[in-house]
C-alpha positions as CSV (number, residue, x, y, z in Angstrom):
1,M,-3.6,-34.1,69.1
2,I,-6.0,-35.1,71.8
3,A,-9.6,-33.9,71.8
4,S,-12.1,-34.4,74.5
5,D,-15.7,-33.6,75.3
6,V,-16.2,-32.2,78.8
7,D,-19.5,-33.2,80.5
8,G,-19.9,-36.9,80.9
9,T,-16.5,-37.6,79.5
10,L,-13.6,-35.6,81.0
11,L,-15.6,-34.7,84.1
12,G,-16.8,-37.2,86.6
13,P,-20.4,-37.8,87.6
14,L,-20.3,-34.9,90.1
15,E,-19.0,-32.6,87.3
16,V,-15.5,-32.3,88.8
17,L,-12.1,-33.2,87.4
18,S,-10.3,-36.0,89.2
19,E,-6.6,-35.7,90.2
20,R,-5.9,-38.6,87.9
21,T,-7.4,-36.8,84.9
22,I,-5.7,-33.5,85.8
23,G,-2.3,-35.3,86.1
24,V,-2.5,-37.0,82.7
25,V,-3.8,-34.0,80.8
26,R,-0.9,-32.0,82.2
27,R,1.5,-34.7,81.1
28,V,0.0,-34.5,77.6
29,A,0.6,-30.8,77.4
30,A,4.1,-31.1,78.9
31,A,4.9,-33.6,76.1
32,G,4.0,-30.9,73.5
33,V,0.8,-32.6,72.4
34,P,-2.2,-30.2,71.9
35,F,-5.1,-31.0,74.2
36,V,-8.3,-29.5,72.8
37,L,-11.6,-29.2,74.7
38,A,-14.5,-29.9,72.3
39,S,-17.8,-29.2,74.0
40,G,-21.3,-28.1,73.6
41,R,-20.5,-25.5,76.3
42,P,-20.2,-21.9,75.3
43,P,-16.8,-20.1,75.8
44,R,-17.9,-18.7,79.1
45,W,-18.1,-22.2,80.6
46,I,-14.6,-23.2,79.5
47,A,-12.3,-21.5,82.0
48,P,-13.4,-23.6,85.1
49,I,-12.3,-26.7,83.2
50,A,-9.3,-25.3,81.4
51,N,-7.7,-23.6,84.4
52,P,-7.1,-26.7,86.6
53,L,-5.7,-28.5,83.5
54,D,-3.3,-25.6,82.6
55,L,-4.8,-25.4,79.1
56,T,-4.3,-22.2,77.2
57,G,-4.8,-23.3,73.6
58,Y,-7.9,-23.8,71.5
59,A,-11.3,-24.9,72.6
60,V,-14.1,-25.9,70.2
61,C,-17.3,-24.5,71.8
62,A,-21.0,-24.6,71.1
63,N,-20.7,-27.9,69.2
64,G,-18.3,-26.5,66.6
65,A,-19.8,-23.1,66.1
66,V,-17.1,-21.2,68.0
67,L,-13.3,-21.5,68.1
68,Y,-12.0,-20.0,71.3
69,E,-8.4,-19.3,72.4
70,I,-8.3,-19.9,76.1
71,G,-5.1,-18.1,77.1
72,T,-6.0,-14.9,75.3
73,D,-9.8,-15.1,76.1
74,R,-10.4,-14.4,72.4
75,I,-13.1,-15.7,70.0
76,V,-11.0,-16.7,67.0
77,A,-13.8,-17.8,64.6
78,V,-17.5,-18.2,64.5
79,H,-19.2,-20.4,62.0
80,G,-22.8,-20.9,61.0
81,L,-24.7,-18.1,62.8
82,L,-28.4,-18.7,63.0
83,E,-30.0,-15.5,61.7
84,P,-33.3,-14.2,63.2
85,Q,-35.4,-15.3,60.3
86,L,-34.2,-18.9,60.5
87,L,-34.7,-18.8,64.3
88,H,-38.3,-17.7,63.9
89,D,-39.0,-20.3,61.2
90,A,-37.5,-23.1,63.3
91,V,-39.5,-22.1,66.4
92,S,-42.7,-21.8,64.4
93,A,-42.3,-25.4,63.1
94,L,-41.3,-26.7,66.5
95,D,-44.4,-25.1,68.2
96,H,-46.5,-27.3,65.9
97,A,-44.4,-30.4,66.3
98,L,-43.6,-30.1,70.0
99,P,-46.2,-27.9,71.7
100,G,-45.1,-26.5,75.1
101,C,-41.4,-25.9,74.2
102,R,-39.5,-23.0,75.7
103,Y,-36.5,-21.5,74.0
104,A,-33.1,-19.9,74.7
105,A,-30.4,-18.5,72.5
106,E,-26.6,-18.5,72.9
107,R,-24.7,-15.6,71.5
108,V,-21.1,-14.7,71.3
109,G,-19.0,-11.6,71.0
110,E,-15.2,-11.1,71.0
111,S,-14.4,-12.8,74.3
112,A,-16.0,-15.4,76.6
113,L,-18.1,-12.8,78.4
114,D,-18.7,-9.8,76.2
115,P,-20.1,-6.8,78.2
116,E,-21.7,-5.5,75.0
117,M,-23.8,-8.6,74.5
118,R,-26.2,-10.6,76.6
119,N,-24.6,-14.0,75.9
120,F,-27.5,-16.2,77.0
121,V,-31.1,-15.2,76.8
122,I,-34.0,-17.3,77.9
123,E,-37.7,-17.0,77.7
124,P,-39.9,-17.4,80.8
125,D,-40.2,-21.0,82.1
126,Y,-37.2,-22.2,80.1
127,H,-35.8,-25.2,82.0
128,N,-32.0,-25.6,82.1
129,P,-31.0,-29.1,83.2
130,W,-27.7,-27.7,84.5
131,G,-29.6,-25.3,86.9
132,N,-31.6,-22.2,86.3
133,H,-29.0,-19.9,87.8
134,E,-28.0,-18.1,84.7
135,G,-29.4,-16.4,81.6
136,T,-31.2,-13.2,81.0
137,E,-35.0,-13.7,80.9
138,A,-36.6,-12.0,77.9
139,P,-39.7,-12.2,75.7
140,R,-39.6,-14.7,72.9
141,A,-39.2,-11.9,70.3
142,E,-36.0,-10.8,72.0
143,V,-34.6,-14.4,72.3
144,L,-35.1,-14.9,68.6
145,G,-34.3,-11.4,67.4
146,H,-30.5,-11.5,67.2
147,P,-28.1,-13.9,65.5
148,A,-27.2,-16.9,67.7
149,I,-24.6,-19.6,67.7
150,K,-27.2,-22.1,68.8
151,L,-30.9,-22.3,69.8
152,L,-31.8,-24.4,72.8
153,I,-35.2,-26.0,73.2
154,S,-36.5,-27.4,76.5
155,R,-39.7,-29.3,77.2
156,R,-40.7,-30.7,80.5
157,G,-42.1,-34.3,80.4
158,M,-40.1,-35.5,77.4
159,N,-36.6,-36.9,77.0
160,S,-34.2,-35.5,74.5
161,D,-34.3,-38.6,72.3
162,E,-38.1,-38.1,71.8
163,M,-37.7,-34.4,71.2
164,A,-34.9,-34.9,68.6
165,R,-37.0,-37.4,66.6
166,A,-40.0,-35.0,66.5
167,A,-37.8,-32.0,65.7
168,R,-36.0,-33.7,62.8
169,E,-39.3,-34.5,61.1
170,V,-39.9,-30.8,60.7
171,L,-36.5,-29.2,60.7
172,D,-33.9,-31.6,59.2
173,G,-32.4,-30.3,56.1
174,A,-32.5,-26.7,57.3
175,V,-30.5,-27.1,60.5
176,D,-28.6,-29.7,62.6
177,I,-30.2,-31.1,65.7
178,T,-28.3,-32.7,68.6
179,Y,-28.2,-33.0,72.3
180,S,-25.7,-33.5,75.1
181,T,-28.1,-34.5,77.9
182,N,-31.2,-36.7,77.7
183,T,-33.2,-34.6,80.2
184,G,-35.5,-32.8,77.8
185,L,-33.2,-30.4,76.0
186,I,-32.1,-30.4,72.4
187,E,-29.9,-27.9,70.5
188,V,-30.2,-26.5,67.0
189,A,-27.1,-25.4,65.0
190,A,-26.5,-24.3,61.5
191,R,-26.4,-27.2,59.0
192,G,-23.1,-28.9,58.8
193,I,-21.6,-27.3,61.9
194,T,-20.3,-30.0,64.4
195,K,-17.5,-30.7,66.7
196,A,-15.8,-32.5,63.8
197,T,-15.8,-29.3,61.7
198,G,-14.4,-27.3,64.6
199,L,-11.7,-29.8,65.3
200,A,-10.8,-30.0,61.7
201,E,-10.1,-26.3,61.8
202,V,-7.9,-26.6,64.9
203,A,-6.0,-29.5,63.3
204,D,-5.5,-27.5,60.1
205,R,-4.1,-24.5,62.2
206,L,-1.8,-26.8,64.1
207,G,-0.7,-28.9,61.1
208,V,-2.1,-32.2,62.5
209,P,-3.7,-34.8,60.2
210,A,-7.0,-36.3,61.3
211,E,-5.4,-39.7,61.6
212,R,-3.2,-38.4,64.3
213,V,-6.1,-37.3,66.5
214,I,-7.6,-39.2,69.4
215,A,-11.1,-38.0,70.4
216,F,-13.3,-38.9,73.4
217,G,-17.0,-38.4,73.8
218,D,-20.2,-39.7,75.3
219,M,-23.3,-38.1,73.7
220,P,-24.9,-37.8,70.2
221,N,-23.2,-34.4,69.7
222,D,-19.9,-36.3,69.8
223,V,-20.7,-38.8,67.0
224,E,-19.2,-36.8,64.1
225,M,-16.1,-36.0,66.1
226,L,-15.4,-39.6,66.9
227,G,-15.9,-40.6,63.3
228,W,-13.6,-37.8,62.0
229,A,-10.7,-38.6,64.4
230,G,-8.2,-41.2,63.6
231,H,-9.2,-43.0,66.8
232,G,-12.6,-42.3,68.4
233,V,-13.1,-43.4,72.0
234,A,-16.5,-43.7,73.6
235,M,-17.1,-43.6,77.3
236,A,-18.8,-46.8,78.7
237,N,-21.5,-44.4,80.1
238,G,-22.1,-43.1,76.6
239,H,-25.2,-43.0,74.4
240,R,-25.7,-46.0,72.2
241,Y,-25.1,-43.9,69.1
242,V,-21.7,-43.0,70.4
243,L,-20.8,-46.5,71.4
244,D,-21.7,-47.6,67.8
245,A,-19.6,-44.9,66.2
246,A,-16.4,-45.4,68.3
247,D,-13.3,-47.4,67.5
248,E,-12.9,-48.2,71.2
249,V,-15.0,-48.1,74.4
250,T,-13.2,-47.1,77.5
251,A,-14.2,-47.1,81.2
252,P,-17.0,-44.7,82.3
253,N,-16.3,-41.2,83.4
254,S,-16.8,-42.4,87.0
255,E,-13.6,-44.5,86.6
256,D,-11.5,-41.9,84.7
257,G,-12.0,-43.5,81.3
258,V,-10.1,-40.8,79.5
259,A,-7.1,-41.1,81.8
260,Q,-7.1,-44.8,81.4
261,V,-6.6,-44.5,77.6
262,L,-4.1,-41.7,77.7
263,E,-1.9,-43.4,80.4
264,R,-0.8,-45.8,77.7
265,W,1.4,-43.1,76.3
266,F,1.6,-40.3,78.9
């Protein structure tokens, strides 16, 4: 089984799939080898990546909190929901440790876009490093008032490394803290929920042992996944934590590093 992070790994610097990457992923699928997207992205952000690659199987979303079946547009499993009381407690602690933060919550229903649910709610002045073009603005009480698959925290003027260190001092032990960009955004998930736990579930469903898995990643939310897989591959453009955790370092995403490794076999 092949597992790959999306942003900074499978996608190039301009957030597009190269023809080389598309070609090798299609050859992987044609050979009968499962190719699993493992991303911090929510399910609604999976189709633009999966469709050009002709992927219809499983995707591990929201850093392991959601198992999504692409072809049927179905949420298969949800793990580690953050309940409102925990969300309120976490935000209260963060407001003291990191004054000036703004919050957003990611929610999930039965499909990637559930008409019965506002999937992404943000409070005013929340800064999204991927562009402030989505999300339903709501008061903080509404953002924190329903179960969420992850809590996102943004703060202008800090990088994600700095934010994560401060947040762990007050939150570690209650939740897991990670990030997939270093531009002032961190993510809170239920304790013990990672891409590794999500991929382990996929592997179990498909009957694939961990030692038969190759995984690719670039950011701290990929560390557990690379450690769990039989062969963990870091992108040369990756965070130092990822480079240290990997069995191999491939070329950067700007040079189709994923494809360079997979072309050894496909």
